[in-house]
N, C-alpha and C positions, 0 to 999 in steps of 0.2 A: 411552578414553587419556584418563589425569591431564588434568586443567584448575589453570592457572595465578589466584590471587585474579581477576589484568585479566584473562585470560581466559572465565571463568564469566560475569565482571560484564558481559560484551559482548553471550557468550548469553540475559542475560534482558533486556539496554537493548532484544536483535530478538525479543521476544517468546518466548524458551523456555522451555525445563523445566530444570532441575540435577535428577542424583542423587549420593548419595554413599554409599558402600559400606561396607564394618564398619572398613576402616583410618583409615579417615576424609577419601581423596581424592574427590578430585570432575567431575562428568565432564556432559557430557552426556544427557540425557535418549534413551535411542533411542525406536523410532516405536510400540510399545507402552505404554513408561506415556510417551508426551504422550495415548493416548489412554485411559491407566490417569487420564491427566488428567483428561478431559475429560465421561470421562461416569460420575465416581465420585469424591461430592464429598470420600468418609472418606478415598479415600485423598488427592486433594488436595493437603486441608487436613493430616495425617498429615507427605507426602513434603518439606512448603512450610516446616513445624513443624521438620523434624527438621538442616533446614537453614540455620532459625534458632538451636535450640541447641545445630547445628557452629561457629559465627561469635561467637553474646554466650560461648562454650568462649575463641576465642583469642582472642580481645580482653581477655579475667580473667586467662589465665595471661601477657599484655605480652611476646608473640610479640614477636621483630623484624620484621615483618611490616603490624603495626598498621597504618602507613596503608594496603594492600591490604585487609588485612581490612574493614579501614568503610566502601570505596570498595562491596568486594561486597556489606556490610551499608545501603549505598540504594541499590544498585538492582536489591536486593530488596525492601529496603520499594515505587520506583519501579512495579518490575514488578508487585504483587499486594496497595498499598493499596485499589483502591477496589475488591479483593474483600470478599460478604459476607460471603464462608463464614470466611477467612483475614484480615476485622479490625480485630478486636482480638487477633489476634497481632502488628502491625506495629504497634500502638498504643502499641503495650509496650515493642518492635520496638529505634522510638523513641527510650524516653527510657533504652534500654540504649546506644544512639551516641552518646548525646547528651555527657554528660562528653570521646566521645575526638575531635569533630570542634572545629573548631576557638576555635570562640567556639561560649557555649551556645544552641542554639536547638531544636526542636522540630518538621519536617514538619505536625503532625496538629495542629490549632487548637484542639483541646477538651488535649492535652494542652499545652499554649500555656497554657490558660485557666487549668488547672489547677495548673502552676507558681508560673503568678502569684497564685494561692492558696496556694502553700504560702508564698513567699512573705510574701505577707502576714499570715500569719501567725505572718510568725518560725521554726520545725519547720529545723530539718538538714534541709537541702539534699543533701546523701549521702543522706537513705537514699530521697529521691522520687526517682535518677538509678538510685542501682541499685536499689534493694526493690520493685519496683512493684506485686509480686505484694501483698505485707506492706501498700503501700499503695494497695491495693485495699482486704485485707479487712478497715483499719480503716474506711477508707468503706464500705461492706457494713454492719460495725457499729455502724453510727454513733458512735460513738467521737472520731471523727476533729476532730469541730468542737467536743465537748467537750473534748477537749486541746489546743485553740485557747483558746477560752475558759474556762479554769479552764488556762491561763498554766502548761500544762507541760510536761514536750518530750520526744523522742524521740530515744534514744542509740546509739548506735553499743560495740562492745562486741567486740572479740574479731570487728572483724570482720562484727559479726551486728548488723545492728535493734536493739532493748529497751526495753520502757518498768515506770513505775512501774508496779508493780501492792502495794496495801499495804505499800506505806516502802519496797517493794526494786526492787533492776532486774529482768525477767527479759526471758531474750534470744524472739529472732522462734520456733522453733522447738518453746520451753516455751512462748509459748501459743495457737501453734498446736497441741501436748494439751492443751488446760487447757481452752482457754475453744472452747462455738463460739455460733455466731449463732444467734439465732432470731426470727420473730414468731410474736411473741400477736394474734393474729384479736381476743380482745374488748380487750386497749390501745390498736388500732389503733396499735401500735411494734413496732417493733424492739430486741430483747435481744440483748446478749456475759450469754452461760449460760456458766457453772463447772461443764462435766460430769458433774464425781463428785460434783458435792450441789445444783444444780439452782438455786443459788442466781445471783440479777441483778448484775452489778454495773458499778458505773458513775463516771466520772471527779468529783467537787468541788471546791471550791477550800480544798484545807485542808491541801496538802501533799504528802498521804499516796495519789497517783495514784488508779490504780484502784483503787472496796474496793466493798466489795460495802454496795446497797443498790438498792431497785424504785423506781425512781422513782413507780408509780401505786399507790403500799400503804403508802405514808410520807410524805403530811402533817404539816410541821411535828415529824420525829420526828428528826429530824437538820437543821443550821444549815447548807448550801451555801458557806460564805462568813463569817468572823466578820474583825473593822475594827479596826482600832488608831485609839487615842482621837484622831487630828489628823482621818483619815476622819471617822467616825464625829460629830463639830464640823463637815464641815460637812454634812453631812447634816442635821446636826439645823435649818442658818442658814437650809439652802436650807426647808426643810416652814414655819420659820417666816413663812414672806412666806403660805402657807394659809390663806386668809381665808374661817370658816366663817358659815352664815348662818343666822340666827337658835340660834345654840349658846348650848344651857344651860345651859352652865359652861367661861363665858368665865375664870375666873381658876383653872380647872382647871391641875392639871401632871403636864406632857405627854409626856416624853421619851422614850417609843418612837415609830418611824416606821411610819406603811404605805406604800407603795411601787406603782403603778398605772402598771406598763405594759406603752406595746401599740408597737407595728414599723411604720414606712412603708417600704413597698419600691416600686422604679420601676415607674411605668407611664406615662399618658398623663390630662397635666392639664388635665383635665374635669371636672363638678364627678359624673358619677358616679361616674370611675375613683375619686379624694377618692375621696367617702364611700361605695362599697359596695365598693371594688377592692383598693387602693395600700394603704389601712390593713390591718391583721394581729392577731388576737390580744388582749386585753389578757389579762393574769394580775396576781399580786402579788407582792408585795416587802414581810415585814417587818422591820426593824433595831429589835432590843430590844438598849436599853445594862443591860448590868451593872457599870458603873462603871471597871471597868478594859481593859473589852474592850465590842463591844458585836456580837453573832450577826447574822448575816439565816438569815431562810430563806425559801420559795420557794414556792405552791403555783397555778396554772392551774388552767384545765377544761377538758375535749377532752368524742370523743364519737366512738365508734367507726365504719369503714366502712360504709356502707350508700351502693346506688347510689342513690338519688334521694333530694337533701337536706334535704323537708321533713317529713322519712319519722322515726316517733319509736324513737329507737334508744338506745340506751347511751349515760351517756357519763360520766367517773372525773379526777378530781384528780392532780395530775401534782405531782413534784416532783427535786426540780430543774423548769421547765416547756422544753420543748419548743426550745420560740420563744427561751432561755436562749443553743441551742446553734446558732441556723442563723444566717443572714444577711438584713442588709437594710442600706438605703436612714438610714432614721432609725429610732433608740431612743430613745421620748419617755415619761419617768419623771416623774410626776407625787405627790409628793412630802407625807404626812398628818399632822401632829403625829396624838399618838395618847397618852388614859394608858391607867395599868395595865388601870384596871376594863374599856374599851373592847377592850384589846387581846387578851385574854381574851374578852371575848364575841366577837369576831370570830375569836377559834380554836376558841373552843367555835362560829360557826355550820358553819365545815367540820367542825370530824365532826361534829358530827351528823350529816348527811349522808351525808361520808364511814362514816361505821361505822355505819350507817342501812343501806349496802350491800351492807358489803363481810359484814357481821355477818349478816343476819338475808334476804340474795339478791333485799334492792331493788334493781333501775336503778333509776338516779339520769335520769334523757330527756334525749334530745340531741337538738334538731332543731336544723337550720341558722337560720332566724327567731324563734326564741322562748325555749327552756332550750336559749340556747349559752352563752361564755368573758363572754360580756356581758352576759348576763342574770344569772349568778352577780357579773358585780363588780358590779351595780347592787343588789342585793337585798344580797350582803353587806354593801356603804357604808350602806345602809338600815341593819342594826340599830346600828351607831358616829351613825346621824343625820347623814350626808352621803348627799345627791339630786344622785343626775349623771342625768342627760338620757341615753338610750340610746335609745328606743320612736319611731318612725316611722310614725304610720299610714298605710297606703295611699296616698290622693292628697295625705298630706302625702311619701312616695316620689319620685311623683312627679315634685311645685316641684321638687324639689331635684335632682332630676340634670337637670333641664331646667338648658340651657347658659343665663349670664348672663345673654346678649342676648334669648333669650324671656318670660326670669323679668321684668327688668325693661319688657320691651311690653304684658305680662301686669296689672303689676303697674302701669303710666300707662292701660289700659284702666281698672282695674277704680278707680280715684284715678278718674277722670273721669266714669267710673258714678253714684258719692257722692257724686261732685260736686253733681252734675242732682237726685240725689233728694235733695239738698239744699236747690238751692234751690227747687224745686217746691213740698218743705210750707214754705217757708221763704215765701216772698211769691204762693203759690198763692192766693185769698181764695175758691172754690168747691170748698164743697162737694164734690159731685156728684164734679169734680177730687177731692178728699183721699181720698172713701172711693173711690172707685175701685181707686186709688193703691193703702191698707192690704190692697183685696181682690184684684191680684198679686199683692203678695208675701206671702202669705197662701197665695196658688194656687201661689207661685215655690214653695217651703218645701216643699209636702205633693207637688208638682211632682219639685224636690231630693227628698224623701222617699224616693219610688219610683221614680226612677233608679238610688239605693242597692241596693234592696234589688234590683230589676235587675242590674241588671251584677256583686255578687254571688251572684246563682244562675249569673248563665250568664257568673261564670270558675270558679262548680265545676269544672268540665272537668277544667279550666288545674290547682287547689290540684290532683287528685287528680292526674295524668298526674304533678304531682311531689311523691307523697306522701306530702301532708295527711290520704287513710285507710288507709294506712297504720303499722305500727305497735305498741305497746303500749300497756297503764296502765305510767305511770311514775312514780317522783316530781319531782317539779316546786320547783327554787325558791318557797318564800314569803317574807319576809323580816320576816313580825310575827308567823306563826305562831311556835304551842306547838313542834308536831310538823312533821315533813316532808308537805306532801298530797301525794295522782295526783293525777296528771292524765290522758286520753285523749290519741288524734290530735282533730284538731279537728273533722274532717271524720265522729264518732261523736255528732259532736250536731249535732241536725239543725238545733234553731237559728240554728245558723252558717252551712248552707245562704246567710238573707236576710241575713247583719249583717255589712257593711262593714267595721262595725269590726273584727272578728276579720279583717282582715288586717290583720297589721302585726310591724316586727321592731326584734327590737334586732342598732343596727349600732354593729358594732368603729370609722368613720369619723364618727359622731357623736358616742361617743365622745372616742372623738381630739381632734375639736373643741374639748370641753371643755379634755379637758389645755395647750391652746395655750393658752388665756384667759388658764389659772391663774399667780399669778408664781411659785408651785412645781416647776414644771416646770422640767426641763432637760431637754435635745434633743442627744444625741454620734450625730453624721455616720459614718459610714460605721462602725457597731461592731463589734467582733472580742471580748472583751473583756469581762471581765462590767461590763454600764457601774451599782455600785453610788453608784459615789462623782459629783459633781456633777467636769464637767473644770474646770481651772485657771482659764478664764478669766470661768464663776459664780460 
C-alpha cells in the first residue's frame, strides 16, 4: 500500500525501512526486503540512496508538498545518520535539505563547520547549499583554498556552478569533462590536470582564474600576484625597518623586497609546542619593483612523503607555496629590502638547485631535521649576507623544550654553583685546594666528553628507527659552495655514531622566534587571502 510522506516518516521514526517502486510510490519494506537490508550492505546502501534521490527530486521540483518531503527527509537522516555505510550519503543530504528548513542550519557538525569556512572565505553560499558534489570536487582537487586565497569566485550560471578558467566562465559539467584529479607521489601533492593535454592548472592572484601552471616546475617563472604602487610602497616602508648586522654596503639602493613567510597554527602554549609544533613551514616571496607596478614571486621547499621522519628523501621547490592556501592562526611576514644584485644572486641560487634536480635527475635531499624548508631559508639568505638562527643541537633542544619553571630552577642552580666556584677561587689561599679544584674541573670535562660519546652511541638505535640510516645520497643546501654538494644519510658515516654534535635540527619555531623580533615583521591574524601587504594598522 502506498504511503503518504507523513506515514513514511513515521515508519522511519519507528526504525522501519521504506521501499520505492518504479512509479515513485513509497511503501513499507516487506519482510524479505528487511532481511536484505540486514544482510547485504550493498543492497541497504542502494535502497537508502534511492529514497534520498527521490526526496531531492521532489524538493527541487518545488511540489506543493515540500514541507512534507522536508519532514520525510529529516526522518530519513534521523533513521540512518549513525550508520557507517550510509553516513557519506547523509552528510550531503543534510546540505541539500538545509535551504528548505525554517532557518539555515545543519545537523551534521562537519557540515556546519565547512559552511562556516565557506562563509569566512566569502564564497557563493548557494553553491555550497545546492551543489555538494561540486564543492567536494573543489576540495578534493585542492583548488578550493586557492580560490579563497586568490580572491576568485564561484558563480551560478543557468542554474549551474561555474568557475573562471583562463578568463572564461566554465560550468560544472564542462569542468568534470575537461579535468581530472591526480596525486603525484614524486611531488607529494594533488593536482588538477587537463585530460587532453596533461597540463596542471592552478589559481594565481592575477584575475585570470584557473590557468596552466605547475607549482613544482616553475620557480620564478610567473608572478603569483601583481601589486599597484600604493601597496608596494606600504611593503617598502615596512621593509626599511629591517636592521642588518655587518652590512657590507649600507648605502646600497635596495628597491626590491624579500619576504620570509611562516605560519602559526593553534596548539598548546608550551615551549615544546611553540618551538616544534605550532610554528609551521617557512617560505619566500620576492616583491620586484618595476616602477609602475610590482610583481610578486613565491617559492618554498618541500619533501616527498616518507614513512620515517629522518629518512633522506627527495625535495622540490613549489611556486606558489602550498601554505599560501592553508589555514593558519597567524601568518608571520618579515620584509627585507634587497638590491638588484642581491635579488639576482638569491634567484640564481634557487634556480641552480632546481635546474640541477630537474635537468640532471639529481634529487635535492630532504629530511625533517636537516635539509628541510627551514634549512633552505637559512642558506638562501646567507647568499645575501643575512644570518638567520634556525639550528638547535640536541642539548639545546632539550633545554628549549623544558617548561619555563624548570628552566628557571636549573638556571638558579647553575648560577649558585658558578658563584660558589668564583668564591672558592677568590678566597682560598691553599694551593693544594686550588690545584685539586682545577684537576676536578679537568676530570669533569673529560667525563662530560665521554658521556656525550656514550649518549650519542646509545641513541643510534632510536635514530635508525626514525630513518637516519635509510635514504640515498642527495644534494644538500650549501650557501657558500659554487656547486651543490651531495651528502649521505647521517648513519652512513660511522663517525656520527659517536658524535652528539651530529644531532641537530633546523626548526621553523626558532626561525619564527627571530622573525617576531624584527621591526620589519608584520603578523596577520586568521588569514584567508594572500598576506602580501601589511595590514592597515601597520
